[in-house]
VMD Tcl script that draws the C-alpha trace (Angstrom):
set ca {
  {111.53 118.68 75.59}
  {110.14 114.99 75.75}
  {106.91 114.51 74.21}
  {104.26 112.98 76.76}
  {102.43 111.30 73.82}
  {104.09 108.06 74.19}
  {103.26 108.00 78.01}
  {99.54 108.78 77.38}
  {99.44 106.10 74.77}
  {101.18 103.53 77.14}
  {98.62 104.40 80.12}
  {95.57 104.22 77.83}
  {96.69 100.72 76.33}
  {97.46 99.52 79.92}
  {93.95 100.54 80.81}
  {92.34 98.46 77.93}
  {94.61 95.55 78.38}
  {93.67 95.62 82.35}
  {90.23 95.64 81.45}
  {90.30 93.16 78.51}
  {92.70 90.66 79.84}
  {91.55 88.07 82.45}
  {88.20 89.60 83.02}
  {89.56 92.90 83.89}
  {89.41 93.71 87.32}
  {87.00 90.91 88.41}
  {90.08 88.16 88.38}
  {92.18 89.93 91.12}
  {89.13 90.72 93.16}
  {87.79 87.20 92.89}
  {91.24 85.67 93.58}
  {91.58 88.22 96.59}
  {88.22 87.51 98.14}
  {88.46 83.80 97.51}
  {91.89 83.51 99.04}
  {91.03 85.25 102.17}
  {87.64 83.76 102.64}
  {89.19 80.32 102.48}
  {90.70 80.75 105.81}
  {87.58 80.49 107.97}
  {86.70 77.23 106.29}
  {90.37 75.67 107.21}
  {91.01 76.95 110.64}
  {87.32 77.60 112.03}
  {85.27 80.46 112.54}
  {86.16 81.48 116.10}
  {86.30 85.42 116.36}
  {89.49 85.52 118.49}
  {91.28 83.15 116.35}
  {90.35 84.87 113.03}
  {90.98 88.40 114.68}
  {94.62 87.11 115.41}
  {95.45 86.31 111.84}
  {92.99 88.30 109.87}
  {95.50 91.33 109.16}
  {98.24 88.75 108.00}
  {95.80 87.02 105.81}
  {94.60 89.99 103.99}
  {98.22 91.02 103.13}
  {99.11 87.42 101.85}
  {95.88 87.57 99.79}
  {96.74 91.08 98.52}
  {100.28 90.08 97.62}
  {99.05 87.16 95.70}
  {96.26 88.87 93.89}
  {98.59 91.74 92.76}
  {100.47 89.25 90.82}
  {97.51 88.09 88.71}
  {97.63 90.70 86.08}
  {101.50 90.79 85.80}
  {102.31 87.78 83.18}
  {100.69 90.19 80.34}
  {101.84 93.63 81.63}
  {104.61 93.78 78.99}
  {104.58 90.55 77.19}
  {102.08 91.75 74.35}
  {104.19 95.04 74.06}
  {107.25 92.72 73.25}
  {105.57 90.25 70.84}
  {103.78 93.13 68.74}
  {107.01 95.30 68.52}
  {105.24 98.12 70.56}
  {108.25 97.86 73.16}
  {110.83 98.01 70.51}
  {109.32 101.38 69.40}
  {109.18 102.79 72.92}
  {112.88 101.77 73.44}
  {113.86 104.03 70.37}
  {111.63 106.75 71.30}
  {113.24 109.84 73.20}
  {110.76 109.56 75.97}
  {112.33 107.70 78.77}
  {111.40 104.00 79.08}
  {111.04 104.31 82.75}
  {108.18 106.87 82.39}
  {106.42 104.61 80.01}
  {106.88 101.53 82.47}
  {105.60 103.70 85.18}
  {102.59 104.72 83.22}
  {101.51 101.02 82.49}
  {102.20 99.84 86.02}
  {100.05 102.63 87.48}
  {97.38 102.05 84.85}
  {97.20 98.29 85.93}
  {97.02 99.44 89.67}
  {94.12 101.58 89.05}
  {92.17 99.12 87.43}
  {93.26 95.82 89.31}
  {94.84 97.15 92.38}
  {92.55 99.96 93.74}
  {89.47 97.73 93.92}
  {91.36 95.49 96.23}
  {91.93 98.52 98.65}
  {88.27 99.18 98.58}
  {87.39 95.69 99.43}
  {89.66 95.25 102.27}
  {87.47 96.79 104.96}
  {84.45 94.14 103.76}
  {86.88 91.17 103.81}
  {88.39 92.40 107.10}
  {85.04 92.43 108.78}
  {84.36 88.85 107.76}
  {87.93 88.07 109.24}
  {87.00 89.75 112.52}
  {89.49 92.44 112.11}
  {88.84 94.98 114.87}
  {86.67 97.88 113.60}
  {89.31 100.28 114.79}
  {91.99 99.07 112.60}
  {89.82 99.22 109.22}
  {90.67 102.98 108.33}
  {94.49 102.32 109.03}
  {94.05 99.21 106.95}
  {92.98 101.01 103.96}
  {95.68 103.41 103.96}
  {98.11 100.66 104.64}
  {96.71 98.34 101.94}
  {96.79 101.46 99.38}
  {100.43 102.08 100.09}
  {101.25 98.34 100.11}
  {99.23 97.50 97.13}
  {100.87 100.15 95.16}
  {104.45 98.73 96.14}
  {103.41 95.10 95.30}
  {102.31 96.42 91.90}
  {105.80 98.20 91.24}
  {107.77 95.22 92.18}
  {105.45 93.00 90.42}
  {106.03 95.29 87.24}
  {109.65 94.62 87.54}
  {109.21 90.91 87.78}
  {106.85 90.89 84.66}
  {109.51 93.16 82.71}
  {112.14 90.58 83.47}
  {109.82 87.72 82.28}
  {108.40 89.54 79.37}
  {110.39 87.27 77.04}
  {109.29 84.03 78.73}
  {106.13 82.23 77.65}
  {103.82 81.47 80.46}
  {105.89 83.08 83.12}
  {103.58 83.30 85.92}
  {105.64 81.17 88.17}
  {108.80 83.15 87.25}
  {107.12 86.36 88.07}
  {106.06 85.11 91.41}
  {109.67 83.79 92.33}
  {111.06 87.05 91.19}
  {108.49 89.27 93.08}
  {107.64 87.59 96.29}
  {110.88 88.21 97.98}
  {110.63 91.80 97.00}
  {107.21 91.95 98.82}
  {108.40 90.80 102.28}
  {109.42 94.41 103.86}
  {106.11 95.90 102.73}
  {104.27 93.11 103.93}
  {105.80 93.13 107.35}
  {105.70 97.01 107.79}
  {102.24 96.90 106.44}
  {100.74 94.44 108.84}
  {102.66 96.08 111.95}
  {101.10 99.38 110.72}
  {97.51 98.06 110.72}
  {97.99 96.37 114.17}
  {99.71 99.58 115.81}
  {97.65 102.22 114.13}
  {98.76 105.55 112.04}
  {100.51 106.85 114.95}
  {103.26 104.26 115.28}
  {106.56 104.31 113.24}
  {105.36 101.39 111.02}
  {103.26 103.31 108.93}
  {106.44 105.76 108.21}
  {108.28 102.35 107.43}
  {105.65 101.27 105.05}
  {105.58 104.67 103.19}
  {109.25 104.76 102.93}
  {109.26 101.30 101.51}
  {106.63 102.47 98.93}
  {108.48 105.25 98.06}
  {111.72 103.45 97.56}
  {109.66 101.10 95.18}
  {108.44 104.29 93.17}
  {112.03 105.38 92.95}
  {113.71 101.98 91.89}
  {111.03 99.74 90.42}
  {110.46 101.78 87.11}
  {114.13 102.05 86.58}
  {114.54 98.36 87.21}
  {111.58 97.62 84.85}
  {112.83 99.72 82.10}
  {116.26 98.18 82.24}
  {114.94 94.71 82.10}
  {112.68 95.60 79.22}
  {115.73 97.05 77.37}
  {117.42 93.62 77.72}
  {114.23 91.91 76.37}
  {114.24 94.20 73.28}
  {117.97 93.80 72.75}
}
mol new
graphics top color blue
foreach p $ca { graphics top sphere $p radius 0.5 }
foreach p [lrange $ca 0 end-1] q [lrange $ca 1 end] { graphics top cylinder $p $q radius 0.2 }
display resetview
């Protein structure tokens, strides 16, 4: 039976890294709020205009903010030899990768979900869409972090790989962003929330395995 100790150790380590690196949760929150709040200054503050694009703006800001903490997700483990030890352990590497991604989502991603109704109100998102928005952004944000984890694993051996991570991850974000925006607009009773849930479940099933394969290549 596999020991859960490496998984717990990876989770605790990732929690510490997420808090310590880049001002912890403050940097993604600041990026998310700043990117969303710039829109009224560029297109005007007319309520109908903001309401028409507010949902899409929030999804773009969420996708970009989810990439902020990905550069150092696995890079430090590769540099100090921790990743090599994990690769040699009997615990499946995809479980360790899942633990690190989940930890970063809890610290950096979950606060973004809580913040979305506040930013949504300033962008004139209809009040009836705010509750569906929180659920949709929670599902979509998790998928963004999972795919971002794959990109972070692929770029773990690349110094200053932030641009590479963005190039790798953003195409993977497209289905989630499309179904997420539609699910907010149509509400929880339409089929789009089911498609969004399916895309998140697909990311849960595939992304940790893809990340572990990329990490093994980095170690080798």
